[in-house]
N, C-alpha and C positions, 0 to 999 in steps of 0.2 A: 499634416505630416504623413508621409507613407510609412506603415507600420511593418516593420520586420522584428520577429522575436526568435530566440533560439532556446532549445533545451540541450545542456552540454553535460551528459552523465559521463562517469568514468567507469569503463568495463572491469571494475575491480570486485564484482561479486553482484548478488541480486539487487533489484532496484526496490528500495525501501518504498513504503506507501507515501512518506514524505516527498521523496523524489518525483512519484507519480502526480501528487498534488501540485508541485512546481511545474511540471510539464503540463497538466490540466489548465492551470491558470494562464501559462503562456499561450496554450491553445485557444482557450476561450478569449483572451483579450485580443490575439491576432484575428480570429475570425469576427468578433465584433466589429473591428475596424477595417474589415476586407483586406487585412494584411497577410503576411507569409510567415510560416513557422517552420523553421529549421531545425533537423536533428543533427547535432554535431557530437562526435565521439572524441572524448578528451582523454586520449591514451598515451599521454606523453610519460607518465610514470610506468615504465615498462616492467620494474621490479614487483609492482602489484597487479600487473594485468592477469586476468582469470579467463581461461579459455571457456567459451560459451556464455560469457557474460553480455558480450555485444548482443547476440542472438536474443538472449534472454529480455534484455531491455526492449528491443524492437517488438518481440512477441507480446511482451506486457503492454506497452503502449497501443498496439494494434487492437488486443483484447478489450482495451478500455474505450475503443473508438477515438483515440488522439493520434490523428494521421497528419504526418509531416508532408510539407509541399516539397522540401529539398532535405537529402539525407544521403548517408552511404549506399542505399538500394534505390534511390531516386535522384537521378542527376539534375544539375541545376547549374546556374552561372557562377556559383559561389565553390565549386569543387575544387579538391577533394574534401571530404567531410570527416575525415580520421585526422586528428592532429599528427600522428605518426607518419603520415605521407606528405605532411607540410613542413617538416623539420628544417629544410633548407631555407625555407622562407624566414623562419624565426631568427636562424642565425644572422641573416642579412640586416634585420631589425635590431637585433642585440648589438651588433658592430655599429650600427647608425648611433645608438645611445653611447656607446663608449667613444666614438668620434666626436660627439656633441659635448662630452663630458657628464652627461645625466647618468653614467654608469661606469664601473670600472672592474678590472680582473682582480680577483683574489685567490691567493695561492696557499691559504692557510690549510694546515693538515688537520684531521679529526682531533688528534692530541693537542694541537695548539688552541683550537676553539674551545676544547673541554678545559683547558687551564685558564683560557681568558674567562669562561663562565664561572669557574670556581673562585678566581681571584674576586670577581665581581659580587659574588654571593658573600665572600669573606668580610667584604667592604659593606655589607648590609643594603646592597642596592636592591630595591624591589623588583626592578625589571631588568636582570642582566641580558643584554642582546648585543649584536653587531651593529652598532649605530654612529651617530656622529660624535659621541663621546669616547668611542673605542677604536674607529677604524683607523686612525692615525698611529695606533700603536701595533697594527696588525701587518700580515705580509701581504700587501697588495699594490697595485700599480699607482696609488696615491703616495705610498712611502718608498717606491722603488724607482730606479732609473728607468728610463725606456728601455736600455740595453738589457738590463737584468729582466725586465718583462719578457721581451722577446726570446732572450735565453731560454727561460722558463717554459715557454710556449713551445719554442723549437725543441726542446728537449722531451716534450710529451708529458711535462708534469701536469698533475691534476689541478684543474682550475675551476672555478665559476664566476660567472659575471653578476656583479650585484648592482641594485639600484643605488644611484647617489644622492640620497635623500637631503634636501637643504635643511639648514636648521633655521629654527624660530618663524617658519611660515605658518598661518593659519589656514587649513584646508578645509574648503567648505564642499559637503557631499549634500546635493539636493535629491531627498529621496521621496518618491511620490507617496509612501505609507508613513514614514516618520518624519517628514519634515526636513529641516536643515540638520545635519550632523557636522559638527566643528571639531576639528583634531588639530593640535600642533604638531607640526612635522618633527620637532624634536624628540617627539615621544615614540616615532616609529623607528623599525629597524630597517637596515639595507638589505632588503630581501633579495634572495637568489633569483635571479631572472632566467639564467641559462647555464647549463652544465657542459663540462668537458666532453661528456658523451655525445654532444650534439643535440641533445633534447632541451626544450624550454621547460620551465616551470608553469604552473596554472597562470600566474600573474601575467607573464609576457604573452603566453599563448592566447589568453582569452581576449586580452585588449587588442593584440594584432588582428585576431580572426573576427572579432566584433566590429572592428573598423572596416575591414575588407569586405567583410559580408554585409555591411550596410545596416547592422542592427540598431534600430531606433529605441528598442526598450530592453534593459536587462532585468529580468523578473528572476529572482533567485532566492536561496534560503538566507536567513538572517546570519547563519554562521559566516557568510562572506561579508557581512557589514564592516568588521575591522579591517578587511583589506580594502575596502572600497576607497578611502583615502590615497593609497597606493595608485590604483587604478586612474583615479583622477589625476595624479601626478603624471602618469604615463602618458596619457592622452595630452597633457600639456607639453611633455618633453618631445613628443613626436609631431607636435604642432597640430593636432587634431582636436584641440579643446572645442572649437565650434560645432563639430560634428560628434560630440561626445554623447553617447546614448543616455536616456533617462533610467535612473536607477529605481528599483522597487525591491526591498528586502522583506521576503514574507516571514511571518511568526513561525515559531516551532510547533511542531506536534508533539504534546505533552502526554505523559503517562496517564492512565484513567484517574489517579489520584492527584494529578497535576503537578507531581514533584520530580521534575527533571523531563528530559527529552524520552520520547518513546523508542524503545529499543526492541530488537529481536527477543532479548532476554525477557522482557517484560510480556511479550506474547507467548513465549514458550511457559512462562511463570502461571499466567492467567487463563492460558488456552484459546488464544485468538491468533490469528496470521498477522504478521506485518509485511507480507510480500503479496504483490498482485498474483503471481503464479507460483506453483511449487518449485522450489529450487533444490537440486542435489549438488554438494560441494564436490567438485572434481578431485580435490586432494583427501579429505577426510571420508566422503561418501555420506555425510550426515545429510538427511532430508528435512527441508523446512517446508512447512504446509504454505499454500497459497489461498487467495480468496476464492479464485475460480474452483480449485479442487476442493474447498470446503462447503462449495454449494452456492455462493453468492452469484447474483446475477451482475454483469458487468455495469449495467446501467445503475445498479444499487450501490455499487462500489463507487461509481463515479459522483453519485449523488452524495454519499457520505463524505467523500473527499472535499466537494465543493464548499460543504458548510462547514468545514474545519478551518475557519480563519476568515471566511467570506460571510457577510449578512446581507441578505437580499433588500433588507428595510421592510420586509412584510412578514405575515405568518406563514406563507408558503414554505413548505419543505420538500415537497415532492418537484422534482425538474426534469424534463427530459434535456437531452444536450442542447436541442435548438433553443430551449428556453433559457438554459444557462448562458449560451452565447448571448441572447438578447438581454439578459438581466445584468450580467456580470460587469463590474466597474472595479478599478483599483482603489478607489476612494472608499470603497466599503470593506475593504480588506482591514482588519485590526491589527494592532501593534502587538498585542500580547498573545502568548501561546495560546493553542487550542487543546482542551483535554479530549482524548480519544476515550468513547464511551463504547465498549463493545456489545452491551446490551441495545443501545440505539441502533447500532450497526445492523443488529438482527431485526430491529423493528422496521429498518429501511427496506431489508430484503423480504420480510413478511409483506410489506405494502406492494412491492413489485409482484410478488408471487400473487397475491390476490388480484392484482389487475389483469392476470392473464386469464383467457377462457379455461373452463373446466376440460374442454377438448384437447388445448394444448398441454396442460398438466398432466392429462391422462396419457398424452404420447410419451410425455418424459417418464411417467410412472411404468409404462410397458417396457421402455428401455432398460429402465432400473431392474425389473424382475427378469428380462432376458439375460442380463449379466449374472444373475443368480440362477440360470438355466431353468426358469419357471415361465410357463406360458399363460397368457390369459386373453380372452376376446376383449375387442374394443368397448362394447357397451358395458362389460362387467367393470372393466378399468375406470370408465367414465363414472359408473355408479359409486364405486369405492372412493375416487378422487372427490367427488362432490361431498362424500360423508366426511373427509378428513381435512379437506383444503384449509378450512378455517383454524385448524388446530397447529399447523405446521408453519415454520419459518423458512425451512429448505426442502428441496425436491427429495433429498436422501431420507428426510424425517419420515416420508410417506411409507417406508419399509418398517421403520420402528414402529409406526402406529397400526399398521396392518399386517404385520409378520404371522399374528395369530390366525389370520384367515387361511393361511397356507400350512402352517405348523401348528398342530395341536399343542397346548401347554403340557409340558413333561414335569413341571413343577409350578407351585402356587405361591402366591405373595403370602408369607408367613405372618407379617403384622395384619394385614387386611383380614385374612382367614381367623386368626385369634378374634379380632373384633367382631366379625360378621358371620362367621360360620356356625351357627348355633346348632345344639344337639339335635332340634327338630327340622334343620335344613334338609338333610338327606330325604327325610319322609316328604317334605313339601315338594321337593323336586321330583321324587318318583311317583308322586301322585299328580303332578302337573303333565308327566309324560303321556298320559291317556288323553288330555285335551290337545296337546301339541300334535299328536298322531292323527287326530280328527280335522287338523288344518288342512284344508286343500282348496285351492293350492296354497302351498307353504310359503305366503307373503305377508307383508306387514299387516295389511288388514286382517287376514284370518288369524295371524298370529296374536293380534289384539284381541279378536273374538275369544281365542282359547284361553287367554289369560283372564278375561271377564267371565267366561263361563265357569273356570275353576274358581274364582273368587266367590262368584255368586253360590257356588256349590258347597265351598267350605269355610266361607266367611274371613279367608285369608287376606291380608293387605298387601299391596305392590311393595311395601316397605319390607316385607317378610320374604318376597320371592325373589326381587332383583338382584340384591348383593350377592347371594348364594350363587344365582344363576350367571350372573356376570363372572364371578370367580371361575365357575365350571368351564364357562366358554372361553375367556379370554386368559385366565391365569393371574389376573390381577383386578383390582377395584376400579379401573379407570378405561376411558375408551368411548368410541362413538356411540349413538344410540343402539340400544341392545336389539331392538326388533329388526333393524336394519342388518345388523351383524347376523342375525338368526336366518333371515331370508338368503343372504348371500352364502352363509356356510351350507344351508340346505337342511331338510329334516333329518335325513340319516346321520350326518355329522353332528347335528345338535344333539340329538338323542345319544349318540356314542359319547360325546364329551361329558354328558350329564351323568351317565352311567359310570364312566371312569372316575369323575370327581366325587361322586357318592361313595365309591369303593375305596378311595384313596385318601380322602380328607377325614 
């Protein structure tokens, strides 16, 4: 079988990481089988269209390395790739369903639909809907004469075209992840397929487009599983059942506690992004964080997503895109939702950061300092990078770890000072100064000798020297190796900071 898959997002806002995962799995599957990956923009709901969302989607996928073979900016044999540019096509197929008796016109007003729902609710029906049990009581082409229907259409009255779902049929959806899913057609509602504004709903448009674009596999989120029986019926109605694509409905991405679908609200509450790139809402101006801007490598983000629902069957956790393509199979995608672990996400980024050379990280560090109007020579940047690289998960944390090298502490960690700054500490540091002044050149080796000289002379231990000295130089009780810090700061700055601390603490 020739493999063609599609990712078909709606430009109604930023692309959620769950959507990126869907795109990724489609891409991996296509490339694994030397197939094609189509990007299709499903913008039929013009009322929810958000300016800039389509561009955001494409930029996000490109950042992740999920590159499409055909799409709005990459012409191909199945153009156009925006559904809003294909709407006359959908009208043709909607009318075909009317002619074959598999769909009908419905002229019910919103008030009439609401009255129907309330009546059914009052009758204690568990699932009040427009279906085989209610359609013959409504205003549609099944209950009206042909002349009445034509008059309504000619008068410009609002209408929709609904699917005419047969009663009592067992519909079987063969899902590559979930196996056979069986549904009795009498439980389905007569979904709207086409609206009088000339636009189709998702149900009609996706089936028509998937058929015309020769899509072999529909890999999408599990939220579409309840709609799959209708889509199976539509393939049958059109006579396309033999060429119907295979379905695979992916499990949900869950909150860190596993209790429900992962949402932007969860990310805001717990302090992690849910979008690949930062997004500014064009209406409210609200800015949402993105993985890229939060310091994640795109390779790490892709690696995180790949393992949220798919199990390679080995202990391997770190994958390049090529390794993912080689290893990926749909039969190792689980049915159950996958909990997102923000700490594990940081771990992945740490692993990718550690895989980069110190020189490469130092170049990023130099750029970070330049953004703060600070200059540093390359060798010094490499030295500092080597000193802190194991301690960070993100490039931006290099500043947090090393700011004290550029800006002397103006305050000191009170909790650490109360515990470690003893009455005798100022005297110890002042006496140490003489030995440090004699360290020439002022490097780690000679600084170590100065410490040893002082300890031999006074009988003082390192445990009495180091906490107070670190507080004086760094402002807190943590950080890289203190002798490395002292060499980078230089003798003059070290002595100045000691003097300031002994005066102020």
